[in-house]
TORPA-4810 file (N, C-alpha, C, O; in nm, 3 decimals):
<nodes>
NODE_1_6.695_5.297_-14.469_6.599_5.198_-14.441_6.484_5.201_-14.534_6.455_5.311_-14.580_M
NODE_2_6.417_5.103_-14.568_6.304_5.103_-14.647_6.179_5.101_-14.552_6.190_5.086_-14.430_R
NODE_3_6.063_5.116_-14.614_5.940_5.113_-14.532_5.913_4.976_-14.469_5.840_4.968_-14.371_A
NODE_4_5.966_4.873_-14.521_5.957_4.737_-14.460_6.026_4.721_-14.334_6.001_4.623_-14.264_S
NODE_5_6.116_4.812_-14.297_6.191_4.796_-14.175_6.332_4.723_-14.200_6.415_4.712_-14.110_G
NODE_6_6.352_4.673_-14.328_6.469_4.616_-14.346_6.567_4.708_-14.429_6.525_4.801_-14.499_R
NODE_7_6.692_4.679_-14.416_6.792_4.750_-14.487_6.782_4.704_-14.632_6.719_4.602_-14.661_S
NODE_8_6.847_4.783_-14.730_6.844_4.734_-14.870_6.928_4.602_-14.883_6.898_4.521_-14.971_P
NODE_9_7.032_4.580_-14.797_7.108_4.463_-14.805_7.021_4.340_-14.760_7.019_4.235_-14.825_H
NODE_10_6.953_4.359_-14.649_6.870_4.252_-14.594_6.754_4.219_-14.693_6.718_4.101_-14.703_E
NODE_11_6.701_4.308_-14.760_6.598_4.286_-14.865_6.658_4.214_-14.980_6.593_4.125_-15.035_N
NODE_12_6.777_4.243_-15.021_6.840_4.165_-15.131_6.862_4.025_-15.096_6.828_3.940_-15.178_M
NODE_13_6.915_3.990_-14.985_6.924_3.852_-14.938_6.786_3.776_-14.934_6.768_3.664_-14.981_I
NODE_14_6.695_3.851_-14.874_6.562_3.796_-14.853_6.499_3.763_-15.003_6.443_3.656_-15.026_Y
NODE_15_6.514_3.857_-15.092_6.454_3.844_-15.218_6.531_3.738_-15.299_6.469_3.670_-15.381_N
NODE_16_6.665_3.720_-15.279_6.739_3.620_-15.357_6.685_3.480_-15.309_6.664_3.391_-15.390_L
NODE_17_6.663_3.464_-15.181_6.611_3.335_-15.125_6.476_3.304_-15.183_6.452_3.195_-15.235_L
NODE_18_6.385_3.402_-15.173_6.251_3.388_-15.218_6.229_3.375_-15.362_6.126_3.323_-15.405_M
NODE_19_6.329_3.425_-15.447_6.312_3.409_-15.585_6.384_3.274_-15.638_6.365_3.233_-15.752_T
NODE_20_6.458_3.215_-15.556_6.519_3.085_-15.600_6.405_2.988_-15.613_6.307_2.988_-15.540_A
NODE_21_6.428_2.902_-15.718_6.314_2.797_-15.739_6.303_2.709_-15.620_6.404_2.679_-15.557_E
NODE_22_6.185_2.665_-15.585_6.149_2.585_-15.458_6.234_2.454_-15.452_6.277_2.412_-15.345_P
NODE_23_6.254_2.394_-15.569_6.337_2.269_-15.561_6.472_2.291_-15.512_6.523_2.216_-15.429_R
NODE_24_6.532_2.398_-15.566_6.679_2.428_-15.528_6.674_2.462_-15.388_6.761_2.413_-15.316_R
NODE_25_6.580_2.545_-15.334_6.574_2.577_-15.184_6.563_2.455_-15.106_6.632_2.440_-15.005_R
NODE_26_6.479_2.363_-15.147_6.456_2.238_-15.069_6.596_2.151_-15.072_6.635_2.097_-14.969_A
NODE_27_6.661_2.142_-15.182_6.785_2.069_-15.195_6.896_2.134_-15.098_6.967_2.062_-15.027_R
NODE_28_6.908_2.260_-15.098_6.999_2.335_-15.015_6.972_2.308_-14.869_7.062_2.267_-14.795_V
NODE_29_6.841_2.333_-14.825_6.792_2.305_-14.695_6.817_2.160_-14.644_6.854_2.131_-14.530_C
NODE_30_6.794_2.078_-14.740_6.804_1.924_-14.716_6.948_1.887_-14.689_6.981_1.810_-14.599_G
NODE_31_7.034_1.948_-14.776_7.176_1.922_-14.765_7.228_1.982_-14.625_7.302_1.914_-14.555_A
NODE_32_7.192_2.098_-14.591_7.237_2.144_-14.457_7.179_2.065_-14.339_7.245_2.044_-14.237_W
NODE_33_7.055_2.023_-14.355_7.002_1.944_-14.245_7.077_1.808_-14.242_7.113_1.763_-14.133_L
NODE_34_7.098_1.748_-14.347_7.168_1.617_-14.350_7.315_1.633_-14.294_7.359_1.541_-14.224_G
NODE_35_7.389_1.739_-14.319_7.517_1.762_-14.269_7.511_1.783_-14.126_7.602_1.737_-14.058_A
NODE_36_7.410_1.852_-14.069_7.396_1.872_-13.924_7.367_1.742_-13.852_7.424_1.713_-13.747_C
NODE_37_7.282_1.670_-13.905_7.243_1.540_-13.851_7.366_1.443_-13.848_7.388_1.376_-13.747_V
NODE_38_7.441_1.436_-13.950_7.561_1.353_-13.955_7.660_1.404_-13.853_7.722_1.323_-13.785_A
NODE_39_7.679_1.539_-13.837_7.775_1.580_-13.746_7.733_1.546_-13.591_7.817_1.508_-13.510_L
NODE_40_7.601_1.563_-13.560_7.555_1.529_-13.430_7.577_1.376_-13.403_7.628_1.336_-13.298_V
NODE_41_7.536_1.296_-13.500_7.555_1.147_-13.478_7.692_1.111_-13.472_7.722_1.019_-13.396_L
NODE_42_7.787_1.172_-13.544_7.928_1.129_-13.537_7.991_1.173_-13.409_8.088_1.109_-13.367_S
NODE_43_7.946_1.276_-13.342_8.025_1.324_-13.234_7.939_1.273_-13.103_8.001_1.250_-12.999_T
NODE_44_7.815_1.256_-13.106_7.749_1.224_-12.982_7.727_1.083_-12.962_7.688_1.049_-12.850_G
NODE_45_7.746_0.994_-13.051_7.729_0.857_-13.035_7.852_0.768_-13.042_7.942_0.797_-13.121_C
NODE_46_7.859_0.668_-12.967_7.984_0.588_-12.972_7.937_0.448_-12.964_7.816_0.424_-12.967_G
NODE_47_8.027_0.353_-12.954_7.991_0.219_-12.954_7.911_0.186_-12.832_7.954_0.218_-12.721_Q
NODE_48_7.784_0.118_-12.848_7.718_0.077_-12.736_7.787_-0.043_-12.664_7.873_-0.112_-12.718_S
NODE_49_7.742_-0.062_-12.540_7.801_-0.189_-12.476_7.679_-0.271_-12.423_7.569_-0.222_-12.400_I
NODE_50_7.708_-0.390_-12.409_7.604_-0.474_-12.345_7.626_-0.472_-12.191_7.706_-0.544_-12.132_D
NODE_51_7.548_-0.382_-12.137_7.555_-0.347_-11.986_7.573_-0.472_-11.907_7.679_-0.484_-11.846_V
NODE_52_7.479_-0.574_-11.899_7.491_-0.689_-11.805_7.625_-0.774_-11.826_7.665_-0.842_-11.732_P
NODE_53_7.689_-0.773_-11.939_7.806_-0.838_-11.954_7.931_-0.748_-11.937_8.042_-0.797_-11.917_T
NODE_54_7.909_-0.621_-11.945_8.023_-0.523_-11.951_8.056_-0.472_-11.805_8.167_-0.433_-11.771_A
NODE_55_7.942_-0.478_-11.719_7.967_-0.424_-11.590_7.922_-0.508_-11.483_7.823_-0.580_-11.497_L
NODE_56_7.992_-0.502_-11.368_7.957_-0.592_-11.260_7.955_-0.508_-11.123_8.044_-0.428_-11.094_Q
NODE_57_7.851_-0.533_-11.046_7.844_-0.468_-10.918_7.923_-0.542_-10.820_7.903_-0.663_-10.805_V
NODE_58_8.022_-0.472_-10.746_8.104_-0.527_-10.655_8.110_-0.456_-10.522_8.059_-0.345_-10.510_T
NODE_59_8.167_-0.515_-10.428_8.184_-0.460_-10.295_8.062_-0.389_-10.236_8.069_-0.273_-10.195_Q
NODE_60_7.949_-0.461_-10.233_7.813_-0.425_-10.203_7.808_-0.412_-10.047_7.854_-0.499_-9.973_V
NODE_61_7.752_-0.306_-10.006_7.715_-0.287_-9.856_7.584_-0.219_-9.857_7.564_-0.123_-9.931_S
NODE_62_7.490_-0.267_-9.774_7.361_-0.202_-9.760_7.318_-0.197_-9.615_7.375_-0.260_-9.526_S
NODE_63_7.209_-0.116_-9.596_7.148_-0.098_-9.458_7.069_0.014_-9.466_7.039_0.068_-9.572_G
NODE_64_7.030_0.054_-9.346_6.937_0.172_-9.315_7.022_0.295_-9.253_7.076_0.288_-9.143_W
NODE_65_7.027_0.405_-9.336_7.103_0.519_-9.278_7.011_0.609_-9.194_6.893_0.629_-9.221_F
NODE_66_7.078_0.661_-9.087_7.016_0.747_-8.992_7.010_0.887_-9.060_7.111_0.958_-9.061_D
NODE_67_6.890_0.927_-9.117_6.876_1.059_-9.193_6.847_1.169_-9.092_6.807_1.278_-9.132_A
NODE_68_6.865_1.144_-8.963_6.828_1.246_-8.861_6.685_1.255_-8.826_6.616_1.153_-8.825_G
NODE_69_6.635_1.373_-8.797_6.490_1.392_-8.752_6.409_1.448_-8.860_6.457_1.529_-8.939_L
NODE_70_6.286_1.406_-8.866_6.198_1.462_-8.959_6.145_1.589_-8.899_6.180_1.620_-8.785_D
NODE_71_6.055_1.670_-8.975_6.011_1.793_-8.919_5.931_1.787_-8.784_5.918_1.883_-8.708_P
NODE_72_5.882_1.668_-8.765_5.807_1.654_-8.633_5.884_1.603_-8.517_5.831_1.572_-8.410_L
NODE_73_6.027_1.594_-8.543_6.113_1.545_-8.445_6.128_1.392_-8.421_6.186_1.348_-8.322_G
NODE_74_6.074_1.317_-8.513_6.082_1.175_-8.512_6.210_1.132_-8.586_6.256_1.200_-8.678_R
NODE_75_6.269_1.011_-8.542_6.378_0.943_-8.618_6.344_0.912_-8.753_6.229_0.878_-8.781_N
NODE_76_6.441_0.920_-8.846_6.419_0.880_-8.987_6.528_0.794_-9.027_6.646_0.827_-9.007_K
NODE_77_6.492_0.678_-9.086_6.583_0.583_-9.154_6.546_0.566_-9.295_6.429_0.552_-9.333_L
NODE_78_6.659_0.568_-9.379_6.630_0.558_-9.524_6.728_0.436_-9.577_6.843_0.422_-9.535_V
NODE_79_6.670_0.357_-9.668_6.748_0.247_-9.730_6.861_0.302_-9.808_6.838_0.394_-9.886_P
NODE_80_6.988_0.251_-9.794_7.106_0.298_-9.855_7.188_0.174_-9.907_7.200_0.074_-9.836_T
NODE_81_7.242_0.181_-10.029_7.325_0.082_-10.075_7.456_0.151_-10.143_7.448_0.247_-10.220_V
NODE_82_7.571_0.090_-10.105_7.703_0.137_-10.145_7.755_0.021_-10.223_7.737_-0.096_-10.192_S
NODE_83_7.824_0.063_-10.330_7.890_-0.038_-10.419_7.991_0.022_-10.514_8.003_0.145_-10.520_F
NODE_84_8.064_-0.061_-10.590_8.139_-0.019_-10.699_8.099_-0.082_-10.832_8.040_-0.190_-10.830_R
NODE_85_8.126_-0.022_-10.943_8.109_-0.083_-11.071_8.240_-0.129_-11.123_8.339_-0.056_-11.115_L
NODE_86_8.245_-0.247_-11.175_8.374_-0.291_-11.239_8.346_-0.304_-11.386_8.243_-0.358_-11.426_E
NODE_87_8.441_-0.252_-11.470_8.449_-0.269_-11.608_8.499_-0.401_-11.652_8.618_-0.428_-11.633_N
NODE_88_8.416_-0.490_-11.713_8.467_-0.630_-11.744_8.504_-0.631_-11.892_8.539_-0.738_-11.941_L
NODE_89_8.499_-0.513_-11.972_8.534_-0.514_-12.110_8.681_-0.493_-12.131_8.759_-0.478_-12.037_T
NODE_90_8.716_-0.494_-12.257_8.866_-0.459_-12.296_8.873_-0.326_-12.337_8.978_-0.285_-12.386_S
NODE_91_8.763_-0.242_-12.324_8.770_-0.102_-12.371_8.729_-0.015_-12.258_8.667_-0.058_-12.161_D
NODE_92_8.770_0.119_-12.276_8.728_0.219_-12.177_8.589_0.243_-12.196_8.542_0.254_-12.309_K
NODE_93_8.517_0.251_-12.086_8.373_0.276_-12.090_8.351_0.423_-12.030_8.405_0.460_-11.926_V
NODE_94_8.266_0.502_-12.107_8.249_0.632_-12.074_8.090_0.658_-12.056_8.006_0.586_-12.109_Q
NODE_95_8.061_0.761_-11.982_7.919_0.809_-11.979_7.823_0.710_-11.922_7.737_0.659_-11.994_Y
NODE_96_7.836_0.682_-11.798_7.735_0.595_-11.731_7.645_0.667_-11.626_7.697_0.738_-11.540_L
NODE_97_7.517_0.649_-11.631_7.429_0.708_-11.532_7.356_0.582_-11.470_7.323_0.484_-11.535_Q
NODE_98_7.337_0.598_-11.341_7.264_0.504_-11.262_7.136_0.549_-11.205_7.124_0.661_-11.156_L
NODE_99_7.046_0.470_-11.210_6.911_0.501_-11.153_6.867_0.381_-11.063_6.844_0.272_-11.115_N
NODE_100_6.856_0.400_-10.928_6.817_0.308_-10.830_6.669_0.320_-10.798_6.617_0.428_-10.767_A
NODE_101_6.600_0.201_-10.809_6.449_0.212_-10.775_6.431_0.118_-10.648_6.447_-0.003_-10.658_V
NODE_102_6.399_0.175_-10.538_6.367_0.110_-10.416_6.228_0.058_-10.413_6.135_0.129_-10.451_F
NODE_103_6.210_-0.061_-10.371_6.075_-0.123_-10.357_6.059_-0.193_-10.224_6.155_-0.255_-10.178_K
NODE_104_5.949_-0.188_-10.162_5.925_-0.273_-10.045_5.901_-0.416_-10.094_5.845_-0.434_-10.202_R
NODE_105_5.939_-0.515_-10.021_5.924_-0.653_-10.050_5.774_-0.686_-10.076_5.683_-0.649_-10.002_M
NODE_106_5.757_-0.761_-10.190_5.619_-0.805_-10.230_5.540_-0.693_-10.279_5.417_-0.703_-10.284_N
NODE_107_5.601_-0.587_-10.316_5.520_-0.473_-10.382_5.584_-0.446_-10.511_5.704_-0.469_-10.528_E
NODE_108_5.506_-0.396_-10.606_5.560_-0.363_-10.736_5.583_-0.207_-10.754_5.657_-0.162_-10.842_T
NODE_109_5.516_-0.129_-10.666_5.526_0.017_-10.683_5.668_0.064_-10.627_5.724_0.011_-10.530_E
NODE_110_5.712_0.162_-10.697_5.839_0.227_-10.654_5.811_0.298_-10.526_5.711_0.368_-10.512_E
NODE_111_5.902_0.279_-10.433_5.896_0.344_-10.287_5.992_0.454_-10.278_5.972_0.540_-10.193_W
NODE_112_6.090_0.462_-10.353_6.185_0.566_-10.354_6.288_0.540_-10.463_6.296_0.430_-10.517_G
NODE_113_6.370_0.646_-10.494_6.471_0.628_-10.605_6.594_0.725_-10.575_6.591_0.817_-10.493_N
NODE_114_6.700_0.689_-10.650_6.813_0.776_-10.645_6.879_0.779_-10.783_6.863_0.682_-10.857_A
NODE_115_6.950_0.880_-10.820_7.003_0.893_-10.949_7.140_0.948_-10.942_7.158_1.047_-10.872_F
NODE_116_7.239_0.895_-11.006_7.374_0.951_-11.007_7.453_0.928_-11.132_7.439_0.825_-11.198_V
NODE_117_7.537_1.024_-11.164_7.628_0.992_-11.284_7.758_0.920_-11.221_7.833_0.971_-11.137_R
NODE_118_7.769_0.807_-11.271_7.875_0.715_-11.218_8.016_0.734_-11.293_8.120_0.732_-11.227_A
NODE_119_8.017_0.753_-11.428_8.132_0.773_-11.507_8.108_0.874_-11.605_8.006_0.868_-11.672_V
NODE_120_8.198_0.975_-11.622_8.184_1.077_-11.721_8.283_1.073_-11.830_8.315_0.963_-11.876_G
NODE_121_8.334_1.182_-11.877_8.422_1.187_-11.998_8.555_1.105_-11.959_8.615_1.036_-12.041_T
NODE_122_8.592_1.117_-11.833_8.723_1.048_-11.794_8.721_0.899_-11.826_8.826_0.842_-11.855_E
NODE_123_8.605_0.835_-11.822_8.582_0.706_-11.864_8.644_0.604_-11.749_8.714_0.647_-11.657_G
NODE_124_8.612_0.472_-11.762_8.653_0.373_-11.673_8.730_0.268_-11.745_8.676_0.191_-11.825_L
NODE_125_8.858_0.266_-11.715_8.947_0.175_-11.791_8.917_0.026_-11.767_8.863_-0.010_-11.663_D
NODE_126_8.953_-0.058_-11.863_8.928_-0.204_-11.849_8.974_-0.259_-11.721_9.085_-0.228_-11.678_P
NODE_127_8.893_-0.340_-11.656_8.930_-0.403_-11.531_8.937_-0.314_-11.406_8.960_-0.359_-11.293_G
NODE_128_8.917_-0.193_-11.432_8.908_-0.108_-11.319_8.762_-0.087_-11.251_8.663_-0.129_-11.311_R
NODE_129_8.751_-0.029_-11.138_8.627_0.001_-11.065_8.616_0.145_-11.042_8.713_0.222_-11.043_T
NODE_130_8.489_0.181_-11.018_8.451_0.319_-10.991_8.487_0.339_-10.845_8.511_0.245_-10.770_T
NODE_131_8.488_0.470_-10.808_8.487_0.500_-10.666_8.360_0.439_-10.606_8.271_0.400_-10.682_E
NODE_132_8.347_0.431_-10.470_8.241_0.376_-10.405_8.118_0.474_-10.437_8.122_0.595_-10.416_I
NODE_133_8.005_0.403_-10.493_7.891_0.489_-10.520_7.782_0.462_-10.411_7.759_0.347_-10.374_L
NODE_134_7.720_0.565_-10.362_7.624_0.543_-10.256_7.496_0.606_-10.293_7.487_0.727_-10.316_R
NODE_135_7.390_0.516_-10.298_7.255_0.551_-10.336_7.158_0.530_-10.227_7.139_0.420_-10.174_L
NODE_136_7.097_0.637_-10.196_7.001_0.631_-10.079_6.850_0.690_-10.125_6.839_0.785_-10.202_E
NODE_137_6.755_0.629_-10.076_6.626_0.665_-10.110_6.590_0.788_-10.024_6.635_0.800_-9.910_S
NODE_138_6.509_0.878_-10.080_6.465_0.996_-10.008_6.349_0.959_-9.914_6.312_1.033_-9.823_G
NODE_139_6.291_0.834_-9.942_6.181_0.793_-9.861_6.224_0.684_-9.768_6.305_0.599_-9.804_R
NODE_140_6.170_0.687_-9.645_6.222_0.587_-9.547_6.111_0.564_-9.436_5.992_0.588_-9.459_G
NODE_141_6.153_0.520_-9.324_6.064_0.504_-9.211_6.089_0.609_-9.099_6.202_0.646_-9.069_Y
NODE_142_5.981_0.653_-9.042_5.997_0.742_-8.928_5.937_0.687_-8.812_5.837_0.616_-8.821_T
NODE_143_5.994_0.716_-8.693_5.927_0.669_-8.561_5.980_0.743_-8.443_6.086_0.805_-8.447_G
NODE_144_5.899_0.733_-8.330_5.952_0.792_-8.213_6.042_0.703_-8.135_6.122_0.750_-8.054_E
NODE_145_6.032_0.581_-8.159_6.123_0.481_-8.082_6.275_0.492_-8.133_6.305_0.562_-8.230_Q
NODE_146_6.363_0.420_-8.063_6.496_0.433_-8.110_6.515_0.364_-8.249_6.434_0.285_-8.296_S
NODE_147_6.624_0.399_-8.304_6.656_0.350_-8.441_6.658_0.192_-8.446_6.598_0.130_-8.534_R
NODE_148_6.727_0.135_-8.351_6.726_-0.012_-8.338_6.586_-0.064_-8.326_6.551_-0.159_-8.396_A
NODE_149_6.507_-0.009_-8.245_6.370_-0.059_-8.225_6.292_-0.048_-8.354_6.213_-0.137_-8.387_E
NODE_150_6.312_0.062_-8.429_6.243_0.071_-8.559_6.279_-0.046_-8.655_6.194_-0.091_-8.732_M
NODE_151_6.396_-0.091_-8.651_6.441_-0.206_-8.746_6.370_-0.334_-8.704_6.351_-0.421_-8.789_L
NODE_152_6.329_-0.352_-8.575_6.270_-0.484_-8.534_6.117_-0.461_-8.517_6.048_-0.548_-8.465_S
NODE_153_6.067_-0.352_-8.558_5.926_-0.326_-8.543_5.837_-0.417_-8.630_5.869_-0.448_-8.745_H
NODE_154_5.729_-0.457_-8.572_5.639_-0.553_-8.660_5.602_-0.502_-8.782_5.588_-0.583_-8.873_G
NODE_155_5.581_-0.370_-8.807_5.522_-0.319_-8.925_5.640_-0.282_-9.028_5.614_-0.234_-9.138_D
NODE_156_5.777_-0.308_-8.986_5.879_-0.287_-9.070_5.884_-0.375_-9.190_5.881_-0.497_-9.172_F
NODE_157_5.890_-0.323_-9.319_5.895_-0.410_-9.429_6.026_-0.391_-9.510_6.063_-0.279_-9.544_V
NODE_158_6.093_-0.503_-9.540_6.231_-0.504_-9.605_6.218_-0.433_-9.742_6.110_-0.421_-9.800_D
NODE_159_6.335_-0.388_-9.791_6.331_-0.318_-9.918_6.435_-0.369_-10.000_6.538_-0.407_-9.945_V
NODE_160_6.422_-0.375_-10.136_6.518_-0.406_-10.230_6.543_-0.290_-10.320_6.458_-0.201_-10.327_T
NODE_161_6.664_-0.282_-10.395_6.698_-0.186_-10.480_6.729_-0.244_-10.615_6.822_-0.324_-10.628_M
NODE_162_6.650_-0.204_-10.719_6.686_-0.245_-10.855_6.775_-0.139_-10.918_6.748_-0.019_-10.912_D
NODE_163_6.878_-0.187_-10.978_6.976_-0.086_-11.037_6.979_-0.089_-11.183_7.010_-0.190_-11.246_L
NODE_164_6.945_0.031_-11.243_6.942_0.042_-11.396_7.058_0.135_-11.429_7.092_0.229_-11.358_F
NODE_165_7.115_0.100_-11.547_7.233_0.166_-11.603_7.191_0.227_-11.740_7.120_0.163_-11.818_V
NODE_166_7.236_0.349_-11.765_7.232_0.414_-11.899_7.365_0.440_-11.945_7.444_0.504_-11.876_K
NODE_167_7.400_0.389_-12.073_7.524_0.414_-12.127_7.505_0.512_-12.242_7.430_0.483_-12.335_H
NODE_168_7.572_0.624_-12.238_7.564_0.729_-12.326_7.402_0.760_-12.347_7.329_0.782_-12.251_R
NODE_169_7.360_0.759_-12.469_7.222_0.789_-12.500_7.138_0.669_-12.512_7.022_0.682_-12.553_G
NODE_170_7.188_0.552_-12.480_7.107_0.437_-12.489_6.997_0.422_-12.393_6.982_0.504_-12.302_D
NODE_171_6.916_0.318_-12.409_6.801_0.306_-12.325_6.856_0.260_-12.183_6.972_0.218_-12.171_Q
NODE_172_6.770_0.269_-12.075_6.809_0.222_-11.937_6.799_0.073_-11.953_6.712_0.019_-12.022_W
NODE_173_6.901_0.003_-11.880_6.909_-0.136_-11.877_6.927_-0.188_-11.731_7.012_-0.146_-11.652_V
NODE_174_6.835_-0.287_-11.708_6.858_-0.346_-11.565_6.993_-0.413_-11.548_7.040_-0.485_-11.636_F
NODE_175_7.058_-0.387_-11.427_7.185_-0.458_-11.415_7.179_-0.553_-11.288_7.242_-0.658_-11.291_L
NODE_176_7.110_-0.521_-11.187_7.114_-0.600_-11.071_7.011_-0.557_-10.958_6.955_-0.447_-10.960_D
NODE_177_6.990_-0.648_-10.864_6.894_-0.620_-10.756_6.974_-0.647_-10.631_7.043_-0.748_-10.621_T
NODE_178_6.964_-0.554_-10.531_7.026_-0.574_-10.408_6.930_-0.568_-10.290_6.859_-0.468_-10.276_V
NODE_179_6.923_-0.664_-10.208_6.835_-0.666_-10.089_6.902_-0.582_-9.987_7.020_-0.606_-9.960_A
NODE_180_6.834_-0.480_-9.922_6.884_-0.389_-9.827_6.873_-0.465_-9.691_6.766_-0.510_-9.648_V
NODE_181_6.988_-0.476_-9.629_7.003_-0.543_-9.503_6.943_-0.467_-9.394_6.942_-0.344_-9.397_E
NODE_182_6.888_-0.542_-9.291_6.835_-0.484_-9.173_6.950_-0.448_-9.071_6.970_-0.508_-8.965_R
NODE_183_7.019_-0.349_-9.115_7.127_-0.304_-9.021_7.140_-0.161_-9.015_7.118_-0.098_-9.119_Q
NODE_184_7.172_-0.096_-8.907_7.189_0.047_-8.896_7.324_0.091_-8.952_7.429_0.040_-8.912_L
NODE_185_7.318_0.189_-9.048_7.451_0.250_-9.099_7.469_0.372_-9.024_7.375_0.447_-8.999_L
NODE_186_7.595_0.395_-8.984_7.632_0.532_-8.933_7.687_0.622_-9.028_7.681_0.743_-9.010_T
NODE_187_7.742_0.567_-9.136_7.805_0.655_-9.246_7.771_0.600_-9.375_7.811_0.655_-9.478_R
</nodes>
């Protein structure tokens, strides 16, 4: 070992790189960077889809799920929406993520949300539907009265769910809005 802490072989490689003319080093580094970017783009990106025309929400069911008791022993109800996605394209669709944004009626602020990966590498064949997807908000109503009484309470505000879809690495795209029905769900 030398005083620099490097072996003679490491010093030789280091010196070779440092003595190469700067333009040549830049060309070599640029070529490697370009090759890496091309590789990532060719393996990570596929054909984008027009989400609103490619997918349809079907078999929708919604209501208020009994989430048990909160830490204070009160009943808790959370808005829940179950549905399937149907592939309307003539191609297999892969890599779909869903984001549900729950909002109280006549309010613009998010009241709760849910996220799920709907379709992975296995893909969704043309004309096929996903398994039933169930999205529920973590936020809901709590009360000491019975669950049925909670749904008919004067301060109860109905909720909608806006569904957004992300295909592969594309941007989130709005797909549909579902009004959560005022009914108690047991499952």
